[in-house]
N, C-alpha and C positions, 0 to 999 in steps of 0.2 A: 454365368448362370442362365439357363433357358427361360425365356419369357413365358409367362403363363397366360398371355393375352396376345391378340393379333394387332388390335388398334386401340387408340385411346378410348374410343367409344366402347369397345369390347371390355376393356379393363374396368371402366366406370360401371358397366352393367353387371360385372362380376364383383363390384365393390372393392376393386383393387386400386390403391392410390399409387400412381406412377410418379417417378421423379419429375416428369414434365408438369404434372398437375401441382406438385408442391411448389415448383418455381412460379407457375402462373398464379397460384393463390397468394403467394408472398408479394408478387408484383401488384396484384389487384387489391391488396389490403383486405383479403377475405380468408375465411377458413376453408380448408380443403373440403370439409363436409358440406359447405354451401354450394361449391361448384360441381361436386361429383354427380349429383342427380341431373344437373343441367347438361353435363357432357353426355350422360347416358341417354337423355332425351333428344340430343342433337341441337340444343339451343346454344351450346358453347362448342366450338371446334378448337382443337389444338393441333394444327398441322405439324407433324413431326415424323418425317420419314425415318425409318430405322437406320438408313445409311447416311443420314445427314449428321455427321459426328460433330460438326462445329456449331450446331444450332443452339441458340439461346431462346427457348420456346416462349411463345406468347399465346394467350387465349383470345378467341374472336367470338364476341357475343354482344347483343345489344345492352346487356346489363353490366358489361365490363367497359374499361377505357376504350375509346374508339381508336382503332389501329389504322395505319396508312400503308399503302403499297406504292412502290415506285417502279414504273415500267422502264426498262433499259434494253440494251442489245444492239448488235450491229446490223447494218443493212448494206445493200450493194453500193450505195453512195457514201456510206460512213462505216468503214470496216476496221477501225482501230480498236482492237480488243483491250489494249493497255489503257486507252482513254475510257472505255466502258468500265474497266475495273476501278479507275480513278473515281468515276461517278458513283459506283457501288459503295466505295469506302466513304465518300462524302455523304451519301445518303444515310448510311449507318451512323456516321458521326452526328448527323443532324436529327437522328431519332426515328428513322424509318424502320418499321417492324418487318417489312416484307419487300423482297425484290422479285420482279417478274422478268425473266430473261426472254425477250421477244425476238431474239436473233433470227435473221432470215437470210443469211449469206455465209458461205464458206463452211469450214469444218467447225460446227457449233459445239461438238461434244467436249473438247478440252476446256473451253470457257465455262460450260455448264458444270463440269466436274470440279473445276477450280472454285466456282461459286460454292458448291456443296461442301468442299473441303475446307474453305477458308472463311466463308461469310456466316456470321451468327444470325442473320435475319432469315425469316422463312423464305424459301425459294419456290417460285411458281413458274410454269411454262405453259405454252400452248402447243401441244405436240403436232397439230396439223401443220403449223408453220414449218416445223423441222422435217416433216415427212418428205416434202419435195426436195429439200436440201440434202437430207440423209441418203436418199436413194438416187439422187441426181436424175430423176425422171419427171416429166411433166405430170401435172395433176391427174389428168384423165387416165394415165397409165398406171396409177397406183391402185392397189386392191384394198379391200376392207382389212385383210390380214396385215398388210403393210402398215396401216394406221395403228392397229393394235400392237404390233411389234415395236413401234416407236414409243408408244405409251409405256410399254414394259422397259424399254431402254432408259427412258427418263426416270422411271421409278427406281431402277437399279442404280442409276447415277446419284440418287439422293434427293430428288425434287420432292418438296413437301406437299404441293398441290398442283393439279393440272386443270387448266380450263378446257372444257370439252363442250362443244356446241351440240348437245344431244337433243335439244328441244324442238328443232325444226325437222319437218318431214316432207315428204313429197306433196302433202297437202299445202304446205307453205308456198311451194312453187306456183301453184294455181292462184293463191291469194296475191302474191307479189305481181304475177303477170297480169292480173286484173287491173293493175295500175291504181291501187287504193292509197299508195303512199307517195308523199312528196319526195322523200330521199331514198326510197327502196331500202336495201340493207347496207349499213355503214360499218358493221362489225367485220374486221378483216377475216377472222376465223369463220364467221358465219357465212361470209361471201364465198369463201373457198369450199365450204361444205355444200352450199347452194349450187355452185358451179360444178362440183363433182357429181352431184345428183343429176343435174341437167345434162351433163355430157355422157354419163354412163347409163342413165335410165334406172339406176339402182336407188334403194332406200338409204337414208343417212346411216353410215356404218356405226356412228357413235350412239345412235338410237337402237339400231337393229341388234347390235352385239353388246348392248349395255351390260348385261350380266357378266360376260367375259371380262369386260373392262373392270367391273367391280371386284372380280376375283383378283386381278392384278393389284388393284388399289388396296385390297384387304391384306394381301401378302406383304406389302411394304409399308403399310399404314400411310398411304397417300390420300390426301383429302381431295374429293371431287369438287371442283368449282364449276357449277353448271352455268356455262356461258349464255348470255342473252343475245343470240344472233339477231333477233329482231328488236333490239333496243332502239328507241327513237333517236335518229341522228339530227333532228331539228325539232323545234317546238311544235310544229304543225302535226307531227306524227306521234306526239306523246299520248299514251293511253289508247292507241288505236287497236283494231282487232288483231293485227299481227302480234303486237306486244302481249296482249292479254292471252291470246290462244297459246303462245309459247310458254307464258308464265304458268298457266294451268298444267301444261305438260311437265314443266319443271317441278311442280308440286308433286306430281305422281312419281317422277324419277327420284325425288328426294326420299320419299318413303321406301322405294325399292332399295336405295343405297343403305338406308338405316337398317333395313331388314337383314343386311349382310354386315352390319357393324362398321360400315364405311362412313366417315365424316363427310359433311356436305357444307359448301358455301353456295349461295344462290346470287348470281350477278344481276344487277339492276340497271335502270335506265341511264342514258347519257344526256339527253336534252329534255328538260321538263320545266314548264312554267312554275314559278314559286308556289302558286296557289294549288297546284296539283301534287306537290311532293309528299305532303302528309298522307294523302289518300293512297298514293303509290306504295308508301311504306306499310300502311295498314293492310292493303290488299296482299302484298307479298307475305306479310306475317301470317295472315289467315290462310292463304292458299298453300304456303310452304311450311305450315305448322311451326313457325318460330325459328326455322333454320337461319343462321347468320346471313345477313344481306350485305352484299358487296357492290358498291355503286361507283360508277365512273363520273365523278362530279357530284350530282348532275349539273350540267350547265343551264343557267336560267335565262340566257339570251343567246342568239345565234350571231350577233353582230360585233363581237369584240375580239377578232383575231389579234394576237399579240398580247392580249390581256385575259386569256381564258383561264389562267390560274386564279384570277379574281372571280370570274363568273362561276368557276367550279367550286371555289371556296364558299361562296354564298350558298349555292345549292347543297354542298356537302355538309355545311353546318346545320341547315334545316333538316336534311335527310338523317343525319346522325342523331339529332335531337328527337326525331320522330321514330327512331328505331333501327336505322342502318348501323351496322357494326364495323364496317371496313370501308375505308375511302381509298379509291385509286386516285393518286395525285394527278393534277393537270398542270402542264407547264405553259409559259408564254408562247412556246413553239407549237402548241396543239393546233392541228389543221394546217400547219405551215412547214415544219421541218423536224428532223431528228433533234431532240434537245441537246444543247451543249451543257457544260458543267454549271454555268451560271443559271441557265434555264432550270436545270434540276434543282439547284439551290432554291430558286424562287418558288418553284412548284411545291417543294417539300414544306417550306415555311408556311405557305398559304394553306396547305392541307393540315398542317399541325395546328395552326390557329383555328381552323374550322373544327377539327376534332376536339380540341381542348374546350372551345366555347360550348360545343354540344355536351361534353361531359359535365360541365358545370350546370347547364340547363336541365340535364336529366338526373342530376344528383348522384353522380358516381362518387363513392367514398374517397375523400381526400382530394378531389379534383380542384377545389377552390383554395386549398392550402397554399399553393404556390402564389396565387394572386394576392392572398392575404400577406404573405411575406414581402411581395413587391410593394404593396401599399405601405407597410411598415418602413421599408427602405426609402420610399419616396417621401414619406412624412419626415423622416430624419435626414433627408438629403444625403443618404449614404449611397454614393454612386457605385462603389465596388459591390455592395449587396444587391443593387439593382441588376448588375451584369450577371450575377449568379442565378437570378430568376428569369432572365430574358430568354425567349425562345431562340433568338439569334443575337447573342451578346456581342459578337464581333461587329455586326452591322451597326448595332446601337453605339458602340464605342467609336467607330469610325465617324459617324455623324456628329457625335458630341465633340470629339477631339478636333475635328476639322472646322468647327464653328464655336469655339470657346468664347465666353464673354471677356471683355477687356479686364474686368476685375472681379473679385469674389468668386474665383473659379470653383471653390469647394461648395459654395452655397447655391449658385444659380446657374441657369443656362442662358444662351443668347436670345431666347424667345422673350423673356420678361426682365432679365437682369435684376436690379434691385426692386422692381415691382412684383417680384415673385410672391404669389399668395402663400406658398408653403413657408418661405423665409419670414414673411411678415407675421404669420400666425405663430410660428415658433418663437419669434422675438417678443410678440405681444403677450403671449401666455407666460413667457419667462420674465416679464416685467422689464424688458430691455427697450432701449430707444430704437425706433425703426428709421434708420437713415436711408434716404432715397437719393437726395441730391448730393 
């Protein structure tokens, strides 16, 4: 049966309830009637390419459960596609709602198509990465039309959202060359756009031909993720002129996309001191009219290589509590290397903790139910019930089983043994003798 709408936003504006909306409403413990107007307004996005047949859709919006994205993909130094697929399946198993394929080496299309054919998570890409690889030509030899053709290729393959660095222009070149930043541009895609403009003397093609890009996205219901090329790459650059100038332009581009019924995500800062995160979220909400905000971290200190999944989780929890809707995970390998399977695991769990903590703080319906069940399980010393509620039950079981107490295995752990407060209280309230020695 022919669809009577082009995009999820178009459907919502026509008061049509799509199958994707019904699934999202059920997952969020909400009525479809509650989320329909928010989709129409652009405050909720449901990235759902018409060609992504394996998709299990999710909604992204500050009033919904906080979602997390996992960046994967091969590079020249790490080009094992089977290993990347293993990471993908591990990420989905651990609860990641989105996978971004950032592959930058070899024939990327088979892997991308496999993702869209097999992976139930939302799939995102950064088409400018693939442009050099696809055409096998150096950056300066590519044309604006080449970039647009790759966007169409990704849309045809089933990608649900594309990150496009539309917000920097030739004006940005002057600002960066003036030396106002400590770290310049740290966005990989943003640096490529900057370099292309510098070498060719032309305007940013993603900005200049934005309307043509929106037409492609509307055709396939691809969500535009407006990349923050000028996101701060260190605490010293947070909230500077480059970041704010780009954000203002992203606000304008958001409204232009909505005018064509194209859904939008707005990407946010990478390194921000804790005391500035709330202001960043409020500023984005105001400038971008409530479009879902997608943040990398943010990292709250620059000096923790090897532990940036922790610095990112701290910032991510605050950001999501203050309005961010979508967290890009950060792994222990951030700034150091392509993450391996264990890095991916650690990054996802850290981000899931941040997202869940934020959901409780902002009162998402049902968010604390799992914590309440965990409290009941701990009160009754029901270990099996605790594993059911744990974010990473396997890790919890490994720790307990490797360090069991010498006696009373069912009642206590090796931390307190018979001094366990829960055991003592249960026995006292039941009128039993509390035997310690």
